Structures are given as structure tokens and as C-alpha cells.
Biopython code that builds the backbone (N, CA, C, O; Angstrom):
import numpy as np
from Bio.PDB.StructureBuilder import StructureBuilder

atoms = [
    (1, "MET", "N", (321.894, 188.842, 110.257)),
    (1, "MET", "CA", (322.183, 189.870, 109.056)),
    (1, "MET", "C", (322.681, 188.740, 108.624)),
    (1, "MET", "O", (323.178, 187.783, 109.216)),
    (2, "LEU", "N", (322.419, 189.046, 107.135)),
    (2, "LEU", "CA", (321.971, 187.928, 105.809)),
    (2, "LEU", "C", (323.978, 188.443, 104.812)),
    (2, "LEU", "O", (324.579, 189.265, 104.119)),
    (3, "PRO", "N", (324.054, 187.282, 105.471)),
    (3, "PRO", "CA", (325.529, 187.454, 104.148)),
    (3, "PRO", "C", (325.366, 188.455, 102.604)),
    (3, "PRO", "O", (324.408, 188.911, 101.980)),
    (4, "PRO", "N", (326.238, 188.469, 102.506)),
    (4, "PRO", "CA", (326.347, 189.477, 101.144)),
    (4, "PRO", "C", (325.962, 188.680, 100.023)),
    (4, "PRO", "O", (326.391, 187.561, 100.305)),
    (5, "LEU", "N", (325.567, 188.637, 99.247)),
    (5, "LEU", "CA", (325.422, 188.359, 97.132)),
    (5, "LEU", "C", (327.187, 187.403, 96.966)),
    (5, "LEU", "O", (328.320, 187.809, 97.227)),
    (6, "ALA", "N", (326.769, 186.236, 96.503)),
    (6, "ALA", "CA", (328.025, 186.038, 96.346)),
    (6, "ALA", "C", (328.351, 186.301, 94.710)),
    (6, "ALA", "O", (327.430, 185.995, 93.953)),
    (7, "GLN", "N", (329.349, 186.739, 94.213)),
    (7, "GLN", "CA", (329.853, 187.993, 93.560)),
    (7, "GLN", "C", (329.967, 186.833, 92.127)),
    (7, "GLN", "O", (329.537, 185.721, 92.432)),
    (8, "PRO", "N", (330.243, 186.892, 91.323)),
    (8, "PRO", "CA", (330.323, 186.463, 89.850)),
    (8, "PRO", "C", (331.629, 186.067, 89.465)),
    (8, "PRO", "O", (332.416, 187.011, 89.397)),
    (9, "PRO", "N", (332.179, 184.739, 89.143)),
    (9, "PRO", "CA", (333.821, 184.502, 89.331)),
    (9, "PRO", "C", (334.433, 185.421, 87.566)),
    (9, "PRO", "O", (334.231, 185.567, 86.360)),
    (10, "THR", "N", (335.017, 185.664, 88.397)),
    (10, "THR", "CA", (336.257, 187.071, 87.284)),
    (10, "THR", "C", (336.987, 185.849, 86.526)),
    (10, "THR", "O", (337.018, 184.669, 86.877)),
    (11, "GLY", "N", (337.558, 186.444, 85.407)),
    (11, "GLY", "CA", (338.282, 185.031, 84.692)),
    (11, "GLY", "C", (337.443, 184.866, 83.466)),
    (11, "GLY", "O", (336.469, 185.369, 82.905)),
    (12, "THR", "N", (338.337, 183.884, 83.335)),
    (12, "THR", "CA", (337.379, 183.305, 81.669)),
    (12, "THR", "C", (335.801, 183.094, 81.938)),
    (12, "THR", "O", (334.885, 182.979, 82.753)),
    (13, "PRO", "N", (336.094, 183.123, 81.010)),
    (13, "PRO", "CA", (333.784, 183.031, 80.652)),
    (13, "PRO", "C", (333.911, 181.642, 80.682)),
    (13, "PRO", "O", (334.991, 181.119, 80.408)),
    (14, "PRO", "N", (332.562, 180.740, 81.098)),
    (14, "PRO", "CA", (332.291, 179.668, 80.772)),
    (14, "PRO", "C", (332.515, 179.288, 79.344)),
    (14, "PRO", "O", (332.880, 180.148, 78.541)),
    (15, "LEU", "N", (332.305, 177.966, 78.958)),
    (15, "LEU", "CA", (332.530, 178.151, 77.239)),
    (15, "LEU", "C", (330.556, 177.714, 77.017)),
    (15, "LEU", "O", (329.772, 176.980, 77.618)),
    (16, "MET", "N", (330.479, 178.468, 76.060)),
    (16, "MET", "CA", (329.547, 178.406, 74.774)),
    (16, "MET", "C", (329.006, 177.437, 75.089)),
    (16, "MET", "O", (329.400, 177.127, 76.213)),
    (17, "GLU", "N", (327.916, 176.391, 74.519)),
    (17, "GLU", "CA", (327.687, 175.201, 74.387)),
    (17, "GLU", "C", (328.313, 175.436, 72.701)),
    (17, "GLU", "O", (328.921, 174.412, 72.388)),
    (18, "ASP", "N", (328.323, 175.993, 72.090)),
    (18, "ASP", "CA", (329.511, 175.450, 70.368)),
    (18, "ASP", "C", (330.987, 174.714, 70.712)),
    (18, "ASP", "O", (331.509, 173.636, 70.427)),
    (19, "GLU", "N", (331.405, 176.047, 71.576)),
    (19, "GLU", "CA", (332.331, 175.462, 72.249)),
    (19, "GLU", "C", (332.459, 174.471, 73.204)),
    (19, "GLU", "O", (333.418, 173.736, 72.969)),
    (20, "LYS", "N", (331.925, 174.231, 74.049)),
    (20, "LYS", "CA", (331.807, 172.289, 74.329)),
    (20, "LYS", "C", (331.687, 171.014, 73.323)),
    (20, "LYS", "O", (332.131, 169.888, 73.548)),
    (21, "HIS", "N", (331.192, 171.321, 72.501)),
    (21, "HIS", "CA", (330.992, 170.354, 71.379)),
    (21, "HIS", "C", (331.972, 170.173, 70.333)),
    (21, "HIS", "O", (331.883, 169.352, 69.420)),
    (22, "LYS", "N", (333.172, 171.220, 70.577)),
    (22, "LYS", "CA", (333.935, 171.744, 69.825)),
    (22, "LYS", "C", (335.105, 170.650, 70.252)),
    (22, "LYS", "O", (335.838, 169.808, 69.733)),
    (23, "PHE", "N", (334.721, 171.346, 71.812)),
    (23, "PHE", "CA", (336.515, 171.133, 72.693)),
    (23, "PHE", "C", (336.645, 169.603, 73.076)),
    (23, "PHE", "O", (337.740, 169.139, 73.395)),
    (24, "ARG", "N", (334.971, 168.481, 73.018)),
    (24, "ARG", "CA", (334.203, 167.593, 73.223)),
    (24, "ARG", "C", (334.870, 166.390, 72.410)),
    (24, "ARG", "O", (335.353, 165.315, 72.765)),
    (25, "ASN", "N", (334.699, 167.004, 71.192)),
    (25, "ASN", "CA", (334.960, 166.515, 69.723)),
    (25, "ASN", "C", (336.403, 166.525, 69.702)),
    (25, "ASN", "O", (336.669, 165.641, 68.888)),
    (26, "ALA", "N", (337.091, 166.832, 69.968)),
    (26, "ALA", "CA", (338.679, 167.630, 69.830)),
    (26, "ALA", "C", (339.291, 165.993, 70.766)),
    (26, "ALA", "O", (340.100, 165.066, 70.731)),
    (27, "PHE", "N", (338.283, 166.537, 71.437)),
    (27, "PHE", "CA", (338.801, 166.100, 73.156)),
    (27, "PHE", "C", (339.036, 163.617, 72.504)),
    (27, "PHE", "O", (339.957, 162.808, 72.390)),
    (28, "VAL", "N", (337.164, 163.638, 72.292)),
    (28, "VAL", "CA", (337.218, 162.380, 71.355)),
    (28, "VAL", "C", (338.071, 162.286, 70.461)),
    (28, "VAL", "O", (338.849, 161.421, 70.864)),
    (29, "SER", "N", (338.383, 162.622, 69.555)),
    (29, "SER", "CA", (339.261, 162.123, 67.956)),
    (29, "SER", "C", (340.343, 162.404, 68.819)),
    (29, "SER", "O", (340.696, 161.235, 68.969)),
    (30, "VAL", "N", (341.387, 163.249, 69.712)),
    (30, "VAL", "CA", (342.507, 162.751, 70.046)),
    (30, "VAL", "C", (342.685, 161.498, 70.985)),
    (30, "VAL", "O", (343.739, 160.862, 71.003)),
    (31, "TRP", "N", (341.185, 161.061, 72.057)),
    (31, "TRP", "CA", (341.532, 159.956, 72.794)),
    (31, "TRP", "C", (341.058, 158.783, 71.659)),
    (31, "TRP", "O", (341.242, 157.621, 72.019)),
    (32, "LEU", "N", (340.552, 158.967, 70.518)),
    (32, "LEU", "CA", (340.416, 157.791, 69.942)),
    (32, "LEU", "C", (341.640, 156.990, 69.267)),
    (32, "LEU", "O", (341.734, 155.769, 69.145)),
    (33, "GLN", "N", (342.932, 158.393, 68.689)),
    (33, "GLN", "CA", (343.921, 157.956, 67.926)),
    (33, "GLN", "C", (344.689, 157.778, 68.991)),
    (33, "GLN", "O", (345.757, 157.283, 68.629)),
    (34, "TRP", "N", (344.623, 158.027, 70.656)),
    (34, "TRP", "CA", (345.941, 157.582, 71.246)),
    (34, "TRP", "C", (345.322, 156.285, 71.830)),
    (34, "TRP", "O", (345.976, 155.509, 72.528)),
    (35, "LEU", "N", (343.686, 156.052, 71.415)),
    (35, "LEU", "CA", (343.891, 154.376, 71.611)),
    (35, "LEU", "C", (344.205, 153.272, 70.437)),
    (35, "LEU", "O", (344.797, 152.195, 70.500)),
    (36, "VAL", "N", (343.734, 153.790, 69.607)),
    (36, "VAL", "CA", (344.355, 153.269, 68.008)),
    (36, "VAL", "C", (345.817, 153.147, 68.147)),
    (36, "VAL", "O", (346.284, 152.338, 67.346)),
    (37, "ALA", "N", (346.770, 153.765, 69.006)),
    (37, "ALA", "CA", (348.550, 153.914, 68.783)),
    (37, "ALA", "C", (348.578, 152.972, 70.309)),
    (37, "ALA", "O", (349.603, 152.292, 70.263)),
    (38, "LEU", "N", (348.119, 152.808, 71.102)),
    (38, "LEU", "CA", (348.034, 152.143, 71.830)),
    (38, "LEU", "C", (347.986, 150.825, 72.079)),
    (38, "LEU", "O", (348.612, 150.030, 72.781)),
    (39, "TRP", "N", (346.596, 150.777, 70.917)),
    (39, "TRP", "CA", (346.164, 149.610, 70.682)),
    (39, "TRP", "C", (347.597, 148.364, 69.284)),
    (39, "TRP", "O", (348.184, 147.312, 69.034)),
    (40, "THR", "N", (347.298, 149.634, 68.974)),
    (40, "THR", "CA", (348.978, 148.995, 67.521)),
    (40, "THR", "C", (349.796, 148.589, 68.435)),
    (40, "THR", "O", (349.960, 147.377, 68.571)),
    (41, "ALA", "N", (350.620, 149.688, 69.419)),
    (41, "ALA", "CA", (351.505, 148.721, 69.860)),
    (41, "ALA", "C", (351.525, 147.805, 71.433)),
    (41, "ALA", "O", (352.461, 147.603, 72.207)),
    (42, "VAL", "N", (350.507, 147.507, 71.477)),
    (42, "VAL", "CA", (350.072, 145.883, 71.870)),
    (42, "VAL", "C", (349.752, 145.118, 71.273)),
    (42, "VAL", "O", (350.101, 144.041, 71.754)),
    (43, "ARG", "N", (349.222, 145.022, 70.390)),
    (43, "ARG", "CA", (348.193, 143.814, 69.657)),
    (43, "ARG", "C", (349.066, 143.709, 68.640)),
    (43, "ARG", "O", (349.359, 142.563, 68.298)),
    (44, "GLY", "N", (349.653, 144.790, 67.957)),
    (44, "GLY", "CA", (350.004, 144.874, 66.500)),
    (44, "GLY", "C", (348.849, 146.003, 65.499)),
    (44, "GLY", "O", (347.874, 146.507, 66.058)),
    (45, "PRO", "N", (349.167, 146.284, 63.923)),
    (45, "PRO", "CA", (348.063, 146.548, 63.553)),
    (45, "PRO", "C", (346.918, 146.156, 63.438)),
    (45, "PRO", "O", (346.634, 144.958, 63.419)),
    (46, "ALA", "N", (345.759, 147.438, 63.305)),
    (46, "ALA", "CA", (345.071, 147.041, 62.768)),
    (46, "ALA", "C", (344.968, 146.577, 61.125)),
    (46, "ALA", "O", (345.546, 147.014, 60.129)),
    (47, "ASN", "N", (343.695, 145.202, 61.355)),
    (47, "ASN", "CA", (343.192, 144.923, 59.720)),
    (47, "ASN", "C", (342.506, 145.601, 59.102)),
    (47, "ASN", "O", (341.491, 146.090, 59.598)),
    (48, "THR", "N", (342.895, 145.831, 57.767)),
    (48, "THR", "CA", (341.945, 146.865, 57.076)),
    (48, "THR", "C", (340.802, 146.234, 56.094)),
    (48, "THR", "O", (340.095, 146.957, 55.392)),
    (49, "ALA", "N", (340.700, 144.866, 56.116)),
    (49, "ALA", "CA", (339.898, 144.181, 55.432)),
    (49, "ALA", "C", (338.502, 144.161, 56.880)),
    (49, "ALA", "O", (338.909, 144.066, 58.038)),
    (50, "PRO", "N", (337.544, 144.221, 56.714)),
    (50, "PRO", "CA", (336.611, 144.540, 57.345)),
    (50, "PRO", "C", (336.042, 143.024, 57.347)),
    (50, "PRO", "O", (336.306, 142.231, 56.443)),
    (51, "PRO", "N", (334.965, 142.611, 58.832)),
    (51, "PRO", "CA", (334.855, 140.873, 58.851)),
    (51, "PRO", "C", (333.635, 140.710, 57.783)),
    (51, "PRO", "O", (333.616, 141.714, 57.071)),
    (52, "VAL", "N", (333.062, 140.194, 57.586)),
    (52, "VAL", "CA", (332.239, 139.659, 56.367)),
    (52, "VAL", "C", (330.382, 139.726, 56.754)),
    (52, "VAL", "O", (329.323, 139.709, 56.126)),
    (53, "ASN", "N", (330.895, 139.815, 58.314)),
    (53, "ASN", "CA", (329.867, 139.460, 59.078)),
    (53, "ASN", "C", (330.448, 139.540, 60.616)),
    (53, "ASN", "O", (331.535, 139.725, 61.164)),
    (54, "SER", "N", (328.853, 139.251, 61.050)),
    (54, "SER", "CA", (329.186, 139.684, 62.863)),
    (54, "SER", "C", (329.998, 138.005, 63.541)),
    (54, "SER", "O", (330.339, 137.974, 64.723)),
    (55, "ALA", "N", (330.171, 136.968, 62.785)),
    (55, "ALA", "CA", (330.273, 135.854, 63.478)),
    (55, "ALA", "C", (331.510, 135.156, 62.180)),
    (55, "ALA", "O", (331.554, 134.003, 61.750)),
    (56, "ALA", "N", (332.580, 136.582, 61.750)),
    (56, "ALA", "CA", (333.524, 136.091, 60.645)),
    (56, "ALA", "C", (334.631, 136.119, 61.935)),
    (56, "ALA", "O", (334.715, 136.860, 62.915)),
    (57, "ALA", "N", (335.479, 134.908, 61.452)),
    (57, "ALA", "CA", (337.090, 134.614, 61.537)),
    (57, "ALA", "C", (337.705, 135.727, 62.338)),
    (57, "ALA", "O", (337.914, 136.795, 61.761)),
    (58, "GLY", "N", (338.023, 135.587, 63.633)),
    (58, "GLY", "CA", (338.767, 137.134, 64.278)),
    (58, "GLY", "C", (339.520, 136.766, 65.770)),
    (58, "GLY", "O", (338.888, 136.038, 66.534)),
    (59, "THR", "N", (340.166, 137.005, 65.971)),
    (59, "THR", "CA", (341.033, 136.815, 67.727)),
    (59, "THR", "C", (340.560, 138.366, 68.464)),
    (59, "THR", "O", (340.193, 139.469, 68.058)),
    (60, "LEU", "N", (340.771, 137.818, 69.551)),
    (60, "LEU", "CA", (340.176, 138.521, 70.716)),
    (60, "LEU", "C", (340.852, 139.981, 71.103)),
    (60, "LEU", "O", (341.873, 139.994, 71.791)),
    (61, "GLY", "N", (340.310, 141.088, 70.684)),
    (61, "GLY", "CA", (341.336, 142.364, 70.112)),
    (61, "GLY", "C", (341.613, 142.752, 69.142)),
    (61, "GLY", "O", (342.223, 143.818, 69.057)),
    (62, "GLN", "N", (341.273, 142.045, 68.081)),
    (62, "GLN", "CA", (341.537, 142.590, 66.558)),
    (62, "GLN", "C", (340.869, 143.601, 66.173)),
    (62, "GLN", "O", (339.700, 143.680, 66.553)),
    (63, "LEU", "N", (341.366, 144.531, 65.410)),
    (63, "LEU", "CA", (340.584, 145.902, 64.698)),
    (63, "LEU", "C", (340.847, 145.626, 63.244)),
    (63, "LEU", "O", (341.840, 145.134, 62.708)),
    (64, "ALA", "N", (339.434, 146.171, 62.609)),
    (64, "ALA", "CA", (339.439, 146.718, 61.379)),
    (64, "ALA", "C", (338.580, 147.481, 61.223)),
    (64, "ALA", "O", (337.690, 147.477, 62.073)),
    (65, "PHE", "N", (338.485, 148.492, 60.026)),
    (65, "PHE", "CA", (337.949, 149.751, 59.593)),
    (65, "PHE", "C", (337.408, 149.144, 58.247)),
    (65, "PHE", "O", (337.585, 148.060, 57.691)),
    (66, "ASP", "N", (336.497, 150.545, 57.866)),
    (66, "ASP", "CA", (336.767, 150.404, 56.486)),
    (66, "ASP", "C", (336.214, 152.079, 56.724)),
    (66, "ASP", "O", (336.608, 152.744, 57.682)),
    (67, "GLN", "N", (334.956, 152.771, 55.371)),
    (67, "GLN", "CA", (334.963, 153.781, 55.272)),
    (67, "GLN", "C", (333.406, 154.151, 56.362)),
    (67, "GLN", "O", (333.120, 155.347, 56.424)),
    (68, "ASN", "N", (332.877, 153.585, 56.817)),
    (68, "ASN", "CA", (331.884, 153.771, 57.760)),
    (68, "ASN", "C", (332.234, 153.206, 59.213)),
    (68, "ASN", "O", (332.210, 153.952, 60.192)),
    (69, "PHE", "N", (332.545, 151.911, 59.300)),
    (69, "PHE", "CA", (332.686, 151.430, 60.888)),
    (69, "PHE", "C", (334.021, 151.024, 61.197)),
    (69, "PHE", "O", (334.608, 150.298, 60.395)),
    (70, "LEU", "N", (334.663, 151.451, 62.410)),
    (70, "LEU", "CA", (335.440, 150.427, 62.863)),
    (70, "LEU", "C", (335.014, 149.074, 63.944)),
    (70, "LEU", "O", (334.204, 149.134, 64.869)),
    (71, "TYR", "N", (335.724, 148.013, 63.566)),
    (71, "TYR", "CA", (335.322, 147.028, 63.679)),
    (71, "TYR", "C", (336.296, 146.206, 64.625)),
    (71, "TYR", "O", (337.408, 145.891, 64.204)),
    (72, "VAL", "N", (335.804, 145.797, 66.133)),
    (72, "VAL", "CA", (336.434, 145.266, 66.855)),
    (72, "VAL", "C", (335.995, 143.624, 67.245)),
    (72, "VAL", "O", (334.850, 143.284, 66.946)),
    (73, "ASN", "N", (336.795, 142.739, 67.827)),
    (73, "ASN", "CA", (336.552, 141.463, 67.905)),
    (73, "ASN", "C", (336.377, 141.697, 69.208)),
    (73, "ASN", "O", (337.090, 142.562, 69.717)),
    (74, "VAL", "N", (335.299, 140.915, 70.124)),
    (74, "VAL", "CA", (335.089, 140.947, 71.409)),
    (74, "VAL", "C", (335.435, 139.567, 72.156)),
    (74, "VAL", "O", (335.552, 139.297, 73.351)),
    (75, "GLY", "N", (335.572, 138.681, 70.806)),
    (75, "GLY", "CA", (336.091, 137.471, 71.694)),
    (75, "GLY", "C", (335.957, 136.254, 69.714)),
    (75, "GLY", "O", (335.963, 136.556, 68.521)),
    (76, "VAL", "N", (335.860, 134.962, 70.503)),
    (76, "VAL", "CA", (336.682, 134.502, 69.701)),
    (76, "VAL", "C", (335.357, 134.527, 68.317)),
    (76, "VAL", "O", (334.235, 134.053, 68.495)),
    (77, "ASN", "N", (335.710, 135.030, 67.293)),
    (77, "ASN", "CA", (334.562, 134.833, 65.977)),
    (77, "ASN", "C", (333.445, 136.003, 66.395)),
    (77, "ASN", "O", (332.511, 135.928, 65.598)),
    (78, "LYS", "N", (333.237, 137.033, 67.357)),
    (78, "LYS", "CA", (332.584, 137.659, 67.555)),
    (78, "LYS", "C", (333.025, 139.059, 67.642)),
    (78, "LYS", "O", (333.773, 139.658, 68.414)),
    (79, "TRP", "N", (332.239, 139.442, 66.475)),
    (79, "TRP", "CA", (332.778, 141.345, 66.205)),
    (79, "TRP", "C", (331.579, 142.398, 66.395)),
    (79, "TRP", "O", (330.437, 142.294, 65.947)),
    (80, "LYS", "N", (332.259, 143.707, 67.372)),
    (80, "LYS", "CA", (331.185, 144.559, 67.070)),
    (80, "LYS", "C", (331.376, 145.629, 66.298)),
    (80, "LYS", "O", (332.566, 145.767, 66.017)),
    (81, "ARG", "N", (330.662, 146.452, 65.837)),
    (81, "ARG", "CA", (330.750, 148.027, 65.225)),
    (81, "ARG", "C", (330.784, 148.887, 65.450)),
    (81, "ARG", "O", (331.188, 148.246, 66.420)),
    (82, "ILE", "N", (330.792, 149.648, 65.594)),
    (82, "ILE", "CA", (330.882, 151.770, 66.232)),
    (82, "ILE", "C", (331.232, 152.344, 64.639)),
    (82, "ILE", "O", (332.271, 152.183, 63.998)),
    (83, "PRO", "N", (330.169, 152.960, 64.305)),
    (83, "PRO", "CA", (330.121, 154.298, 63.248)),
    (83, "PRO", "C", (330.690, 154.826, 63.273)),
    (83, "PRO", "O", (330.814, 155.287, 64.408)),
    (84, "LEU", "N", (331.521, 155.319, 62.399)),
    (84, "LEU", "CA", (331.675, 156.164, 61.791)),
    (84, "LEU", "C", (330.979, 157.604, 61.464)),
    (84, "LEU", "O", (330.138, 157.469, 60.575)),
    (85, "ASN", "N", (331.109, 159.063, 61.979)),
    (85, "ASN", "CA", (329.765, 159.722, 61.763)),
    (85, "ASN", "C", (331.386, 160.870, 61.648)),
    (85, "ASN", "O", (332.458, 160.815, 62.250)),
    (86, "ASN", "N", (330.785, 161.933, 60.453)),
    (86, "ASN", "CA", (331.244, 163.621, 60.237)),
    (86, "ASN", "C", (330.738, 163.679, 62.006)),
    (86, "ASN", "O", (329.958, 163.061, 62.731)),
    (87, "PHE", "N", (331.861, 164.989, 62.153)),
    (87, "PHE", "CA", (331.328, 165.936, 63.050)),
    (87, "PHE", "C", (331.992, 167.613, 63.003)),
    (87, "PHE", "O", (331.555, 168.472, 63.769)),
]
sb = StructureBuilder()
sb.init_structure("model")
sb.init_model(0)
sb.init_chain("A")
sb.init_seg("    ")
for serial, (resi, resn, name, xyz) in enumerate(atoms, 1):
    if name == "N":
        sb.init_residue(resn, " ", resi, " ")
    sb.init_atom(name, np.array(xyz, "f"), 0.0, 1.0, " ", f" {name:<3s}", serial, name[0])
structure = sb.get_structure()
């Protein structure tokens, strides 16, 4: 004898695609705020003057930002940047 067909789950319906994106974006935003707060507590406040190039003077862990990028120093005088996009 075949087992009965599975019944659909009851309760909260699955998130729609737009709701998933909103949740993900909110989660990432909160996560980044938490990360910057933690980093500030450990390393001191971010330097608001961004580096002029990827080999500009800086120390490991230093942060900087401008309107378009978050800059992270990943080694002595070695910078990486992350674009800041609207969502």
C-alpha cells in the first residue's frame, strides 16, 4: 500500500521573492552596522579621509569611507575597497 500524500505545511507562508530580498538587505545592513561598531570598539573610529590609492599609508585594520566606497586596510600600505550601493 502507498503512503498518504504529504500535506502542505500550515502556518506562515514562505517568503515571496521581494520579501526575501528586503529581509536579506535589512540583515546585511544591520550586520554591517554591527561590524563597524565592533571594529570601532576594538580598533578606534574609522578614518573619514579615504586613501588616495591602494598603496597609500595605512595600518592593518584601518577603515575609511567616502560617498562611494568603504576602504579597508588589509596590510601595511595595502587597501581594498567595497562599493556602497543603494538598495
